[in-house]
N, C-alpha and C positions, 0 to 999 in steps of 0.2 A: 603851489602847485608842483613845485619841484619836490616836496615832501611827500605828495602822492606818488610821483612816479618812483621815488626812491625806495618806499614800502611795497612794491609790486613784488608779488611772490611768483615763483616758477610754477607751471601748471601741475606737476607731479606733488605739489604740496598742497594742493586743493583738495578737500575731502569730497566734494561733489563729483569731481572728475572721477574719483576711485569708485564712488558709487554707481556712476553711470557705466563704467566698464566692468564692475563686477557682476552685474545682474545679467548681462547676454553672456558673459563668460561662464557663469553657473549653469546657465540653460544649454551651452554647448558641451560642459563638461557632463552634466546630466544625461544629454542625448548621446554621447559616446559610450558611456557606461551603460545604457539601454541598450545600444546596438551590441556591445560586448557580451552582455547576457544573452540576448536573443540569438547570437551567432555561437555561443559556446556549445550549443548541443540541441538535438531535437528533443521535443516534448515525449518523455517516455509514456505518457497516459493515453497517447493517440497511437493506436496500432496501425502498422502501415498495411496490414491485410483486414481491415475493419469490416469490408463488406463481406469476405468470407466467413470471419468471425459471426457477423450478423446472420447468415445462412444457416450456421449449425446450432443456433439458439435452440430449435426444436429438439435435437440430440440432447442437449443439457437438460432441457426440462422433462425429457423422458428418463434420465438417470435420477432425477430427483423424484419423480413419480414412483419409479422402481424401488428407491430406498423407502418412501412412505409406504409402499404395498408391503414391504418386508417388515414394516414397524422397527426400523433400525435406529439406533441412537448410540451415541459414544460419549464417554466421560473420561476427560483428559486431566492427569494430576502431575505434577513436577515434584520430584522429590530429589534435592539437591541439583545435580547436572542431568538427573534422568527423567525422561518423559515416559509415562505409561498411560496406555489407552485401554479402556474396557470397551469392548462393542458388544451391545445386545440387539437382539432382533430374531426374526424367523428366518435364519439362514439354514440351508442343509448342510453347508460345510463352510467353515470359517476359512478366510484366505490365509496363506502363509506370510504375506506381506501386505502391508498398507502404506499409502504415500500420504503424508500430510504436508500440504503446501500452506506456509506462512506468508501472507500477502500483506505486503506494506501499502498503505492506501495512495502514497503518491511517489515513492521512489521504488521503482521496479529493481534496482540493483540491491535492495534490501531484502528482497524476498528469498525465502528459503524452503527448500522441498526436503523433508526428513522422510526416511524410509523406516519403517516400524516393522520388526519382526515378531512373529508369534511367539510368546513364551509359555502360554497355556491356552486352553480353549477360550476364546474371545479376549484374551490379554495380550496386548502388544507393547514392546518396549524400544527405546531408542535413546541415544545420546543427545541431549539438548544442545544446539550450537548457540552461541553467543547471540543475544537479539537485544537490540535498543529498546529501551522503554517506549511505550505509545500502544496505541491501538493496532490490531492486525486482523485481517480476515482469515478464516481458517477454511480449508477445504480438505476433506479426509476422502479416500477412493481406494479401492483395490487396484491391483495391477492391471486387470482387464478393463477397468473403467466401466464397470457394469451399473454401479450406482454411486452417489456422492453424498456426504453430509457436510453441512457448512456450520460456521459458528463465528463468535467474535472474541477476540482475546486481547486484555489489555495487560501489558507488561510493566514491571515485572509481576509475574504469575504468583499469586499467594494462595489461590483455592482451587478447587474443581471448576473445570469448564465444560458444559454440556454443549454436545453438537447435534443437530437434527436435520432432516432433509428441508430444503429450502421450501418455503410455500409459494406457490405461483401467485404472481402480482394480480390483483384484481382489476379489472378494466376500468377506467376512469368514468365511462358512461355505459348505462344499461344496453 
């Protein structure tokens, strides 16, 4: 009997005790990490003025319809660090400048607005900023925002990218 008492180990040398302590400790650490991630910043995908943006959707649809009525399209090409846009359509006068918004799908801080200057009738040029690889949404519009063209871009860009007016969504039910 004295041999059993002599062989008694301390509690911190028992593996089952550490297992019982480790599982709740991992849950507490995971919870703290989750709170830290949530408190780090607001979600940039949710606009603070979402209601106002919802009200102006009709104006955006009119800009798309105007671009479709003018039969506008644009072809984007990247040559080294230079971006060239060729705009075609039934315009009375081509604008002096265009704005190309390169929109990242999840991170608003990675969005870029590129101002393109006219180099010839229907041709525009600008220096291409550094962009991470991956998918981007493109919006091309003049300074007066009378019309807009949309497109998708996957970087690094290797070939021409075609932009057209956005097609209105068809309703899910007749």
